[in-house]
C-alpha positions as CSV (number, residue, x, y, z in Angstrom):
1,M,0.0,0.0,0.0
2,H,1.4,3.4,-1.0
3,L,0.7,6.3,1.3
4,P,0.0,9.8,-0.2
5,F,3.1,12.0,-0.5
6,S,1.7,14.5,2.1
7,V,1.3,11.7,4.7
8,C,4.8,10.4,4.1
9,F,6.2,13.9,4.4
10,F,4.4,14.5,7.6
11,I,5.7,11.3,9.1
12,M,9.3,12.1,8.1
13,L,8.9,15.6,9.6
14,M,7.7,14.1,12.9
15,V,10.7,11.7,13.0
16,V,13.2,14.5,12.4
17,C,11.7,16.7,15.1
18,A,11.7,13.8,17.6
19,C,15.3,13.0,16.9
20,G,16.2,16.7,17.3
21,S,14.4,16.9,20.6
22,S,16.1,13.8,21.9
23,E,19.5,15.2,20.9
24,Q,18.7,18.4,22.7
25,R,17.6,16.6,25.8
26,H,20.8,14.6,25.7
27,Q,23.0,17.7,25.5
28,Q,21.4,19.5,28.4
29,P,23.4,19.4,31.7
30,K,22.5,16.7,34.1
31,V,21.0,18.0,37.3
32,I,23.2,16.8,40.2
33,S,21.3,15.5,43.2
34,F,22.6,14.3,46.6
35,K,19.2,12.7,47.2
36,V,18.6,14.9,50.2
37,E,15.1,15.6,51.5
38,P,15.3,18.9,53.6
39,R,13.2,18.8,56.7
40,D,12.8,22.5,56.9
41,P,13.4,24.5,53.7
42,I,14.7,28.0,54.2
43,E,11.9,30.3,53.4
44,N,13.1,33.2,55.6
45,P,16.7,32.9,56.8
46,Y,16.2,36.0,59.0
47,A,13.4,34.6,61.0
48,K,13.9,32.8,64.3
49,D,12.9,29.2,64.4
50,T,12.3,26.5,67.0
51,I,13.7,23.6,65.1
52,K,16.2,21.6,67.1
53,G,19.5,20.4,65.8
54,S,21.1,21.2,62.4
55,P,18.9,19.8,59.6
56,Q,20.5,18.6,56.4
57,R,19.9,20.8,53.4
58,E,20.8,21.1,49.7
59,T,21.0,24.0,47.4
60,S,21.7,24.1,43.7
61,G,22.1,26.6,40.9
62,R,23.4,26.9,37.4
63,I,26.6,28.7,36.5
64,G,26.5,29.0,32.8
65,E,25.7,25.5,31.6
66,T,26.9,23.8,34.8
67,V,24.7,22.8,37.7
68,V,26.4,23.3,41.0
69,A,25.0,21.6,44.2
70,I,25.9,22.0,47.8
71,R,24.8,19.7,50.6
72,Y,25.3,20.8,54.2
73,H,23.9,20.8,57.7
74,S,22.4,24.1,58.9
75,P,22.9,25.1,62.6
76,A,21.0,28.0,64.2
77,V,22.3,31.0,66.2
78,R,19.8,30.5,69.1
79,G,21.3,33.3,71.1
80,R,24.8,31.8,71.1
81,I,28.2,33.5,70.3
82,I,29.1,32.0,67.0
83,W,32.4,33.5,65.8
84,G,35.2,32.9,68.3
85,G,32.7,30.9,70.4
86,L,30.8,28.0,68.9
87,V,33.1,28.3,65.9
88,P,36.6,28.8,67.2
89,Y,39.0,31.0,65.4
90,N,42.1,29.6,63.7
91,Q,40.8,26.1,63.6
92,I,39.6,24.0,60.7
93,W,35.8,23.9,60.4
94,V,33.4,21.9,58.3
95,T,31.6,25.1,57.5
96,G,28.3,23.6,58.7
97,A,27.7,20.9,61.2
98,H,28.0,17.1,61.5
99,N,29.3,15.9,58.2
100,A,31.6,17.9,55.9
101,T,29.9,20.4,53.6
102,A,30.0,18.9,50.1
103,I,30.0,20.7,46.7
104,N,29.4,19.0,43.4
105,F,29.8,20.1,39.8
106,E,29.8,17.9,36.7
107,R,32.2,20.0,34.6
108,A,35.6,21.5,35.4
109,M,35.2,24.9,37.0
110,K,37.4,27.7,38.1
111,I,37.2,28.5,41.9
112,N,38.7,31.8,42.8
113,G,40.5,31.7,39.4
114,Q,42.0,28.2,39.9
115,L,41.0,25.2,37.8
116,V,39.2,22.4,39.7
117,K,38.2,19.2,37.9
118,A,34.6,18.0,37.8
119,G,33.6,16.0,40.9
120,T,32.5,16.2,44.6
121,Y,34.6,18.0,47.2
122,A,34.4,19.0,50.9
123,I,34.5,22.6,51.7
124,F,36.4,23.4,54.9
125,T,37.3,26.8,56.2
126,I,39.7,28.3,58.9
127,P,37.9,31.4,60.3
128,S,39.8,34.3,61.8
129,T,38.8,37.8,62.8
130,N,39.8,39.5,59.5
131,E,40.5,36.8,56.9
132,W,39.3,33.2,56.3
133,T,41.0,30.4,54.5
134,V,38.8,28.4,52.2
135,I,39.8,24.8,51.5
136,F,38.6,22.3,48.9
137,N,39.4,18.7,50.0
138,Q,39.0,15.4,48.1
139,R,37.5,13.5,51.0
140,W,34.0,14.9,50.8
141,N,32.2,12.2,52.8
142,Q,33.5,12.5,56.3
143,H,32.2,13.3,59.8
144,L,33.3,16.8,61.0
145,T,37.1,16.9,60.6
146,D,37.7,13.5,62.0
147,E,39.4,12.2,58.8
148,Y,40.7,15.6,57.5
149,N,44.1,15.4,55.9
150,S,45.7,18.5,54.4
151,K,47.5,16.2,51.9
152,E,44.1,15.7,50.3
153,D,43.5,19.4,49.8
154,I,43.3,20.4,46.2
155,L,42.8,24.1,46.7
156,R,43.3,26.8,49.4
157,F,42.7,30.6,49.2
158,K,42.0,33.5,51.4
159,V,38.7,35.4,51.6
160,Q,37.7,38.5,53.6
161,P,34.3,38.1,55.3
162,Q,31.7,40.9,55.1
163,V,29.7,42.1,58.1
164,M,25.9,42.2,57.4
165,R,23.4,44.6,58.9
166,D,20.9,41.8,59.7
167,T,21.3,38.5,61.4
168,I,20.9,35.2,59.5
169,Q,19.5,32.8,62.0
170,R,20.5,29.6,60.2
171,L,23.7,28.9,58.2
172,T,22.7,29.3,54.6
173,Y,24.5,28.6,51.3
174,Q,23.6,30.3,48.0
175,I,24.8,29.7,44.4
176,K,24.4,33.1,42.7
177,P,24.9,33.6,38.9
178,L,26.3,37.1,38.3
179,A,27.2,37.1,34.5
180,P,27.3,34.5,31.7
181,G,29.3,31.6,32.9
182,K,30.2,33.4,36.2
183,G,28.9,33.6,39.7
184,E,29.7,33.2,43.3
185,I,29.3,30.7,46.2
186,V,28.0,32.4,49.3
187,M,27.9,31.3,52.9
188,M,25.9,33.4,55.4
189,W,25.4,33.0,59.1
190,E,24.8,35.3,62.1
191,T,26.1,38.6,60.7
192,L,28.9,37.3,58.5
193,R,28.8,36.8,54.7
194,L,31.6,34.8,53.0
195,A,31.7,34.7,49.2
196,F,34.1,33.5,46.5
197,P,34.0,33.5,42.7
198,I,33.1,30.4,40.6
199,E,33.1,30.3,36.8
200,E,33.1,27.8,34.0
201,A,36.5,26.6,32.7
202,R,36.7,27.5,29.1
């Protein structure tokens, strides 16, 4: 049985469109997920809350064509002295609570201008009064700093924290796009804001 030319043309057009859509879906960046189910999403980080402990959270964002995801535990201020108190100065910190804060990106990126291969890393910091040291470490899955080894560091750099007018009640991470292919990673807690640049490696 021979189909009319118009019907054959329509079928061929549908096949071409379907193939094109499939290719486009294949080329889109894969969204990274740590399979975390936050117990209390941050709707207003300035508001006081009564939740006990440091719930696990995940935030993600797109820098250019790359999805960046951060998994962390979020402690609260609850009237405590944070800097130089709960978080000692000049000691390595998981920059969260419980397990090390983990960051994941599926393509190579530049962190503070330095090339970092695609993968998952732990973010540690060494806070001080005027300047912090930010550390990316290969051992991303560890409890606090129990297994921290400086030989596994892939990156260290200095950042000056900023003092905010308002108080952020729970430790909060943000991934903020700023320009095509460029952005910053932000950590805020109490009245301090720490940010460092991230961009696609070209």
